Backbone as JSON, one array per atom type, in Angstrom:
{
  "sequence": "MGVDTSLSNIGCSAFFEAPKDFFVESTYPLPGLELEIGSASYADIEEIYLLESEIEGNDGADLVTLTARWRMFGAGFLTARQGGRLVGYIESCLWDCQLPYFEARPDFFASLHRLGAANLYIIFLGVAADYRRQGVASSLLAAVSGVGYRYGACRLQAVSRGHITPLYEAAGFLPVVAMPGFLPESGVDFMLMERTL",
  "N": [[0.86, -1.21, -0.02], [0.49, 2.18, -0.86], [1.86, 5.43, 0.22], [0.02, 8.16, 1.24], [0.5, 11.19, 0.07], [-0.91, 13.55, 0.23], [-1.49, 14.39, 2.65], [-3.92, 14.08, 3.78], [-4.37, 11.97, 5.6], [-3.39, 12.96, 7.93], [-4.74, 15.18, 8.77], [-4.37, 17.67, 7.19], [-5.2, 18.15, 4.6], [-6.51, 20.29, 3.41], [-4.68, 22.22, 3.45], [-2.24, 21.68, 2.07], [-0.47, 20.26, -0.68], [1.8, 17.98, -1.07], [4.94, 18.03, -2.83], [6.33, 15.4, -4.81], [8.95, 14.72, -3.86], [8.98, 15.73, -1.33], [8.77, 14.3, 1.14], [10.77, 12.07, 3.1], [11.46, 8.63, 3.65], [11.4, 8.13, 6.37], [9.52, 9.9, 7.43], [6.99, 8.97, 7.86], [4.67, 7.43, 10.1], [5.39, 4.41, 11.87], [4.22, 1.19, 10.61], [1.1, 0.3, 11.68], [0.86, 2.31, 13.61], [-1.51, 4.57, 14.19], [-1.91, 7.78, 13.72], [-3.55, 10.73, 14.7], [-3.43, 13.89, 13.54], [-3.82, 17.13, 14.22], [-5.22, 20.55, 14.59], [-4.39, 22.16, 17.62], [-6.51, 22.69, 20.53], [-7.96, 24.93, 22.88], [-8.7, 23.48, 25.05], [-6.82, 21.47, 25.0], [-4.38, 22.49, 26.11], [-3.59, 22.19, 28.82], [-2.9, 19.53, 28.81], [-0.89, 19.45, 26.96], [0.9, 20.97, 28.24], [1.55, 19.27, 30.47], [2.82, 17.21, 29.0], [5.04, 18.6, 27.91], [6.31, 19.3, 30.27], [7.06, 16.81, 31.15], [9.03, 16.22, 29.19], [10.79, 18.42, 29.23], [11.24, 19.06, 31.96], [11.74, 21.32, 34.6], [12.4, 23.36, 32.83], [10.45, 23.66, 30.89], [7.83, 25.29, 29.07], [5.35, 27.31, 30.85], [1.88, 27.12, 31.84], [0.57, 29.62, 31.24], [2.34, 30.76, 29.32], [2.23, 28.8, 27.23], [-0.53, 28.98, 26.6], [-0.67, 31.57, 25.73], [0.97, 31.39, 23.45], [-0.49, 29.63, 21.85], [-2.84, 31.25, 21.46], [-1.61, 33.2, 20.03], [-0.95, 32.03, 17.56], [-2.66, 29.83, 16.6], [-3.14, 28.23, 14.42], [-0.67, 27.15, 13.86], [-0.13, 25.43, 15.89], [-0.04, 22.23, 16.61], [-1.27, 18.98, 17.34], [-0.46, 15.61, 18.02], [-2.1, 12.51, 18.24], [-2.7, 9.29, 19.42], [-5.23, 6.99, 19.56], [-6.64, 8.74, 21.17], [-4.88, 9.66, 23.03], [-2.49, 12.08, 23.84], [0.41, 12.14, 22.09], [2.37, 13.72, 21.04], [3.4, 17.03, 20.02], [3.53, 20.21, 18.25], [4.64, 23.55, 18.11], [4.44, 26.75, 16.52], [5.54, 29.8, 15.03], [5.03, 32.61, 12.91], [7.61, 34.55, 11.43], [10.07, 37.18, 10.75], [12.41, 37.12, 11.87], [15.97, 37.13, 12.21], [17.86, 34.62, 13.13], [20.96, 34.15, 14.78], [19.77, 35.71, 16.77], [18.1, 35.88, 19.79], [15.9, 35.96, 22.67], [15.48, 35.0, 25.89], [12.67, 35.16, 26.99], [9.21, 35.19, 28.06], [7.35, 36.42, 26.23], [8.72, 36.55, 23.86], [8.36, 35.24, 21.27], [5.82, 35.96, 20.65], [6.1, 38.7, 20.34], [7.45, 38.95, 17.96], [5.97, 37.6, 16.1], [4.28, 37.57, 12.97], [1.79, 37.73, 10.64], [2.14, 36.85, 7.3], [4.86, 36.88, 7.23], [8.19, 35.72, 6.33], [9.29, 33.37, 7.34], [8.5, 30.28, 9.02], [8.79, 29.54, 12.11], [9.82, 26.95, 14.3], [8.78, 26.64, 17.4], [8.69, 24.69, 19.38], [8.91, 21.2, 19.45], [7.74, 18.18, 20.5], [7.72, 14.88, 21.71], [6.16, 12.13, 23.33], [7.95, 10.02, 25.43], [7.76, 7.16, 25.09], [6.94, 7.05, 22.52], [8.79, 7.79, 20.78], [10.92, 7.78, 17.94], [9.18, 6.57, 16.09], [8.0, 7.87, 14.03], [6.41, 10.04, 14.78], [7.38, 12.63, 15.34], [8.39, 13.32, 12.82], [5.99, 13.21, 11.3], [4.61, 15.36, 12.45], [6.34, 17.47, 11.71], [5.89, 17.36, 8.97], [3.21, 18.05, 8.79], [3.21, 20.67, 9.95], [4.68, 21.9, 8.0], [2.94, 22.12, 5.98], [1.21, 23.95, 7.11], [2.92, 26.24, 7.13], [3.36, 26.58, 4.47], [0.74, 27.22, 3.57], [0.39, 29.63, 4.75], [2.0, 31.24, 3.4], [4.92, 31.13, 3.96], [8.34, 30.96, 3.22], [10.24, 29.47, 4.23], [11.17, 27.07, 6.63], [12.2, 27.12, 10.0], [14.23, 26.08, 12.69], [15.64, 25.64, 15.95], [17.79, 23.26, 16.97], [18.7, 20.79, 19.3], [21.81, 19.24, 19.5], [21.72, 16.35, 19.41], [19.36, 15.91, 18.19], [19.46, 16.75, 15.73], [19.72, 14.96, 13.35], [17.11, 14.13, 12.99], [15.85, 16.44, 11.98], [17.44, 16.82, 9.65], [16.72, 14.55, 8.11], [14.18, 15.24, 7.44], [14.63, 17.1, 5.52], [15.9, 19.51, 6.41], [18.63, 21.82, 6.65], [21.71, 22.37, 8.24], [22.48, 25.64, 9.53], [23.76, 27.47, 11.33], [25.8, 27.2, 14.19], [24.6, 27.58, 17.49], [25.79, 28.38, 20.18], [25.05, 28.38, 23.59], [22.38, 29.06, 23.29], [20.16, 28.27, 24.86], [20.28, 28.04, 28.45], [21.61, 25.47, 28.95], [24.03, 23.47, 30.06], [26.74, 21.93, 28.31], [25.25, 21.25, 26.06], [24.79, 21.28, 22.54], [23.57, 23.56, 20.13], [21.83, 24.08, 17.12], [21.02, 26.05, 14.41], [18.55, 25.21, 12.15], [17.32, 25.01, 8.79], [14.78, 24.79, 6.28], [13.7, 25.0, 2.98], [10.47, 25.85, 1.79]],
  "CA": [[0.01, -0.07, -0.04], [1.45, 3.39, -0.97], [1.73, 6.44, 1.23], [-0.79, 9.29, 0.84], [1.28, 12.4, 0.17], [-1.79, 14.69, 0.26], [-1.58, 14.7, 4.06], [-5.26, 13.91, 4.31], [-4.3, 11.03, 6.7], [-3.01, 13.61, 9.19], [-5.56, 16.39, 9.0], [-3.95, 18.89, 6.59], [-5.46, 18.07, 3.2], [-6.9, 21.49, 2.91], [-3.54, 23.16, 3.52], [-0.92, 21.45, 1.38], [-0.31, 19.1, -1.52], [3.19, 17.8, -1.01], [5.67, 17.55, -4.0], [6.76, 13.99, -4.72], [10.22, 14.65, -3.12], [8.83, 16.42, -0.08], [9.03, 13.4, 2.26], [11.7, 11.01, 3.09], [10.75, 7.5, 4.12], [11.25, 8.18, 7.8], [8.57, 10.83, 7.84], [5.72, 8.32, 8.07], [4.65, 6.67, 11.24], [5.55, 2.99, 11.69], [3.03, 0.47, 10.36], [0.23, 0.05, 12.8], [0.75, 3.44, 14.4], [-2.39, 5.33, 13.54], [-1.85, 9.07, 14.33], [-4.4, 11.82, 14.35], [-2.75, 15.07, 13.75], [-4.76, 18.29, 13.93], [-4.91, 21.74, 15.35], [-4.68, 22.09, 19.12], [-7.59, 23.59, 20.96], [-7.69, 25.53, 24.19], [-8.78, 22.33, 25.95], [-5.58, 20.66, 24.94], [-3.27, 23.16, 26.6], [-3.14, 21.56, 30.03], [-2.32, 18.14, 28.51], [0.35, 19.87, 26.34], [1.79, 21.45, 29.42], [2.09, 18.08, 31.17], [3.81, 16.5, 28.08], [6.24, 19.42, 27.86], [6.94, 19.19, 31.52], [7.79, 15.43, 31.13], [10.13, 16.32, 28.33], [11.79, 19.6, 29.59], [11.39, 19.32, 33.35], [11.48, 22.73, 35.03], [12.71, 24.3, 31.78], [9.33, 23.76, 29.99], [6.9, 26.54, 29.15], [4.19, 27.23, 31.78], [0.53, 27.19, 31.23], [0.28, 30.97, 30.72], [3.08, 30.89, 28.09], [1.69, 27.92, 26.25], [-1.88, 29.55, 26.17], [-0.36, 32.84, 24.89], [1.44, 30.98, 22.1], [-1.61, 29.08, 21.19], [-3.63, 32.36, 21.0], [-0.85, 33.97, 19.0], [-0.93, 31.42, 16.2], [-3.3, 28.51, 16.79], [-3.0, 27.38, 13.16], [0.71, 26.53, 13.83], [-0.04, 24.62, 17.18], [-0.63, 20.97, 16.27], [-1.16, 17.82, 18.31], [-0.49, 14.16, 17.47], [-2.76, 11.69, 19.16], [-3.03, 7.93, 19.09], [-6.26, 6.39, 20.4], [-7.04, 9.85, 22.04], [-3.79, 10.07, 23.86], [-1.54, 13.07, 23.26], [1.76, 11.62, 22.04], [3.32, 14.7, 20.55], [2.87, 18.33, 19.61], [4.48, 21.2, 17.7], [4.16, 24.88, 18.14], [5.32, 27.52, 15.66], [5.02, 31.17, 14.78], [5.53, 33.26, 11.64], [8.45, 35.77, 11.75], [11.14, 37.54, 9.91], [13.61, 37.24, 12.78], [17.2, 36.58, 11.82], [18.55, 33.99, 14.18], [20.92, 33.65, 16.12], [19.1, 36.63, 17.72], [17.12, 35.2, 20.67], [15.83, 36.49, 23.98], [14.76, 34.11, 26.72], [11.48, 35.83, 27.81], [8.01, 34.54, 27.71], [6.68, 36.92, 25.12], [9.62, 36.76, 22.81], [7.79, 34.81, 20.0], [4.64, 36.86, 20.3], [6.55, 40.06, 19.9], [8.04, 38.93, 16.66], [5.03, 36.89, 15.18], [3.66, 38.46, 12.05], [1.22, 37.08, 9.38], [2.85, 37.23, 6.05], [6.3, 36.78, 7.5], [8.9, 34.8, 5.44], [9.67, 32.09, 7.97], [7.76, 29.61, 10.01], [9.76, 29.06, 13.14], [9.25, 25.87, 15.2], [9.14, 27.0, 18.84], [8.88, 23.43, 20.25], [8.54, 19.96, 18.94], [7.96, 17.29, 21.56], [7.12, 13.52, 21.58], [6.22, 11.32, 24.57], [9.12, 9.16, 25.4], [7.45, 5.84, 24.6], [6.51, 7.13, 21.13], [9.9, 8.29, 19.85], [11.45, 6.93, 16.85], [8.12, 5.9, 15.48], [7.5, 8.75, 12.97], [5.52, 11.02, 15.32], [7.98, 13.96, 15.14], [8.39, 13.53, 11.36], [4.64, 13.48, 10.89], [4.31, 16.68, 12.89], [7.07, 18.33, 10.87], [5.27, 17.39, 7.63], [1.93, 18.77, 8.96], [3.5, 22.08, 10.07], [5.22, 22.43, 6.77], [1.69, 22.43, 5.26], [0.71, 25.29, 7.66], [3.86, 27.26, 6.62], [2.97, 26.81, 2.95], [-0.62, 27.87, 3.55], [0.53, 31.01, 5.23], [3.01, 31.92, 2.54], [6.22, 31.17, 4.38], [9.3, 30.56, 2.3], [11.26, 28.72, 4.93], [10.9, 26.57, 8.05], [13.36, 27.27, 10.86], [14.15, 25.41, 14.02], [16.87, 25.49, 16.65], [17.83, 21.9, 17.4], [19.75, 20.25, 20.19], [22.63, 18.39, 18.6], [21.31, 14.9, 19.24], [17.99, 15.77, 17.38], [19.73, 17.3, 14.29], [19.48, 13.98, 12.38], [15.6, 14.15, 12.66], [15.6, 17.52, 11.06], [18.06, 16.54, 8.38], [15.92, 13.54, 7.48], [13.01, 16.02, 6.92], [15.14, 18.08, 4.5], [16.47, 20.68, 6.94], [20.12, 21.95, 6.56], [22.36, 23.21, 9.41], [22.79, 26.98, 9.13], [24.76, 28.12, 12.14], [25.79, 26.78, 15.56], [24.09, 28.67, 18.42], [26.2, 28.03, 21.55], [24.42, 29.21, 24.7], [21.03, 29.38, 22.91], [19.51, 28.03, 26.13], [21.24, 27.83, 29.47], [21.88, 24.08, 29.29], [25.53, 23.2, 29.93], [27.12, 20.83, 27.49], [24.3, 20.97, 24.94], [25.04, 21.98, 21.38], [22.38, 23.9, 19.51], [22.14, 24.33, 15.69], [19.89, 26.61, 13.71], [18.27, 24.41, 10.98], [16.4, 25.57, 7.95], [14.33, 24.06, 5.16], [12.9, 25.76, 2.03], [9.29, 25.32, 1.47]],
  "C": [[0.87, 1.25, -0.05], [1.01, 4.37, 0.14], [0.92, 7.66, 0.59], [-0.01, 10.61, 1.12], [0.41, 13.69, 0.31], [-1.99, 15.13, 1.7], [-3.0, 14.58, 4.59], [-5.36, 12.92, 5.44], [-3.82, 11.72, 8.03], [-3.67, 14.99, 9.36], [-5.17, 17.64, 8.32], [-4.29, 18.84, 5.14], [-5.87, 19.41, 2.67], [-5.82, 22.52, 2.85], [-2.45, 22.94, 2.38], [-0.93, 20.18, 0.5], [1.2, 18.94, -1.63], [3.81, 17.43, -2.38], [6.13, 16.11, -3.73], [8.06, 13.83, -3.81], [10.19, 15.27, -1.77], [9.26, 15.52, 1.17], [10.14, 12.52, 2.03], [10.98, 9.82, 3.78], [10.54, 7.56, 5.62], [10.17, 9.16, 8.25], [7.19, 10.23, 8.16], [5.8, 7.52, 9.38], [4.82, 5.21, 10.9], [4.2, 2.31, 11.37], [2.35, 0.14, 11.68], [0.06, 1.22, 13.8], [-0.24, 4.44, 13.69], [-2.52, 6.68, 14.27], [-2.98, 9.93, 13.9], [-3.74, 13.06, 14.62], [-3.68, 16.17, 13.37], [-4.45, 19.52, 14.84], [-5.31, 21.61, 16.86], [-5.8, 23.11, 19.5], [-7.16, 24.08, 22.39], [-7.77, 24.35, 25.18], [-7.64, 21.46, 25.97], [-4.37, 21.22, 25.68], [-2.72, 22.59, 27.84], [-2.39, 20.26, 29.66], [-0.98, 18.41, 27.82], [1.38, 20.23, 27.32], [2.42, 20.19, 30.1], [3.0, 17.29, 30.28], [5.06, 17.37, 28.04], [6.93, 19.36, 29.15], [7.7, 17.81, 31.7], [9.14, 15.58, 30.33], [11.2, 17.27, 28.84], [11.99, 19.78, 31.08], [11.0, 20.7, 33.77], [11.73, 23.75, 33.94], [11.55, 24.46, 30.81], [8.57, 25.07, 30.16], [5.77, 26.31, 30.19], [2.9, 27.37, 31.09], [0.23, 28.52, 30.54], [1.04, 31.2, 29.42], [2.51, 30.03, 26.9], [0.3, 28.49, 25.7], [-1.61, 30.72, 25.33], [0.13, 32.4, 23.52], [0.35, 30.33, 21.29], [-2.59, 30.19, 20.63], [-2.97, 33.15, 19.94], [-0.98, 33.4, 17.63], [-1.47, 29.98, 16.4], [-3.23, 27.69, 15.64], [-1.63, 26.66, 13.18], [0.93, 25.74, 15.16], [-0.81, 23.36, 16.9], [-0.35, 19.93, 17.25], [-1.12, 16.53, 17.44], [-1.12, 13.28, 18.58], [-2.8, 10.29, 18.54], [-4.05, 7.39, 20.05], [-6.73, 7.44, 21.47], [-5.91, 10.32, 22.99], [-2.79, 10.97, 23.19], [-0.13, 12.4, 23.28], [2.79, 12.61, 21.47], [2.63, 15.97, 20.21], [3.98, 19.18, 19.05], [3.85, 22.54, 17.79], [5.04, 25.74, 17.33], [4.73, 28.95, 15.67], [5.65, 31.59, 13.46], [6.4, 34.48, 12.05], [9.42, 35.95, 10.68], [12.5, 37.69, 10.68], [14.84, 36.5, 12.11], [17.93, 35.98, 12.93], [20.1, 34.12, 13.85], [20.36, 34.56, 17.14], [18.02, 35.83, 18.47], [17.12, 35.85, 22.05], [14.93, 35.53, 24.79], [13.73, 34.81, 27.59], [10.22, 35.31, 27.22], [7.29, 35.01, 26.52], [7.55, 37.14, 23.84], [8.96, 36.37, 21.41], [6.63, 35.64, 19.59], [4.97, 38.2, 19.77], [7.05, 40.09, 18.54], [7.03, 38.33, 15.63], [4.35, 37.88, 14.28], [3.03, 37.65, 10.91], [1.87, 37.61, 8.25], [4.34, 37.24, 6.19], [6.88, 35.69, 6.58], [9.2, 33.45, 6.01], [8.59, 31.61, 8.89], [8.72, 29.06, 10.96], [9.08, 28.07, 14.03], [9.83, 26.13, 16.58], [9.45, 25.72, 19.59], [8.29, 22.28, 19.52], [8.77, 18.87, 20.03], [7.12, 15.98, 21.35], [7.31, 12.78, 22.85], [7.38, 10.24, 24.45], [8.82, 7.74, 24.84], [6.83, 5.84, 23.18], [7.55, 7.61, 20.25], [10.33, 7.32, 19.02], [10.44, 6.02, 16.15], [7.4, 6.71, 14.36], [6.6, 9.81, 13.45], [6.04, 12.38, 15.02], [7.99, 14.3, 13.65], [6.96, 13.89, 10.8], [4.19, 14.87, 11.28], [5.01, 17.72, 12.11], [6.37, 18.4, 9.47], [3.93, 18.21, 7.73], [2.23, 20.31, 9.16], [4.06, 22.76, 8.87], [4.0, 22.82, 5.82], [1.18, 23.81, 5.75], [1.59, 26.4, 7.1], [3.49, 27.6, 5.15], [1.72, 27.5, 2.77], [-0.56, 29.3, 3.89], [1.56, 31.81, 4.47], [4.45, 31.99, 2.95], [7.06, 30.54, 3.32], [10.11, 29.5, 2.84], [10.74, 28.25, 6.23], [12.26, 26.72, 8.76], [13.14, 26.56, 12.28], [15.51, 25.51, 14.67], [16.89, 24.05, 17.3], [19.03, 21.6, 18.36], [20.55, 19.28, 19.25], [22.16, 17.02, 18.31], [20.0, 14.79, 18.4], [18.26, 16.27, 15.98], [19.44, 16.32, 13.3], [17.95, 13.85, 12.02], [15.35, 15.24, 11.71], [16.19, 17.37, 9.67], [17.31, 15.56, 7.52], [14.65, 14.18, 6.9], [13.41, 17.1, 5.96], [15.72, 19.38, 5.06], [18.01, 20.65, 6.77], [20.56, 22.72, 7.75], [22.81, 24.54, 8.83], [23.97, 27.54, 9.99], [24.66, 27.48, 13.57], [25.32, 27.99, 16.34], [24.45, 28.31, 19.82], [25.43, 28.96, 22.56], [23.02, 29.74, 24.33], [20.05, 29.27, 24.12], [20.54, 27.73, 27.19], [21.45, 26.34, 30.0], [23.37, 23.81, 29.02], [25.79, 21.89, 29.16], [26.17, 20.47, 26.4], [24.64, 21.84, 23.75], [23.71, 22.32, 20.7], [22.78, 24.28, 17.97], [20.93, 24.89, 15.05], [19.79, 25.82, 12.36], [17.27, 25.13, 10.19], [16.06, 24.66, 6.79], [13.48, 24.95, 4.29], [11.6, 25.07, 1.89], [9.04, 25.43, -0.11]]
}
């Protein structure tokens, strides 16, 4: 059975028809993993907060920040569910910011978000530990690419921890510039990654 590149199987058929070379094989969930990817709702925010807290510990965004980001650009705030369980999510904004400029403050993304901007920046991509390496993150990246395309973005951007860079590379992102000290995590390398839409 072939793979549906229209994204209708992950809730984005109205946004984006993918070119044939858009996906790499790793962008699809493993056989038997039926993901439902769609826009996050206000009711999802607390569950998203709990997942981000599991992933980031005390460094995760709080409920107020997550709610503000969802209100800022709900179209770019997507969830992945299996059997009703939240197994991953991605949040993004549209901006013209030229990284490596970054300020660690709660309203940073909202202060730069602008409809019609050239870049769709991925603020956070998270997957529950027991669902990693099963195509959830790749599926979320494909879905948010459709959002960027719909809103006229030319490029996707993300700052990746070094150990996650291969995920972005498999989705067609290229390393742009190292960003030491992007976040105050000792011994963690960060890399600005970009992909043309």
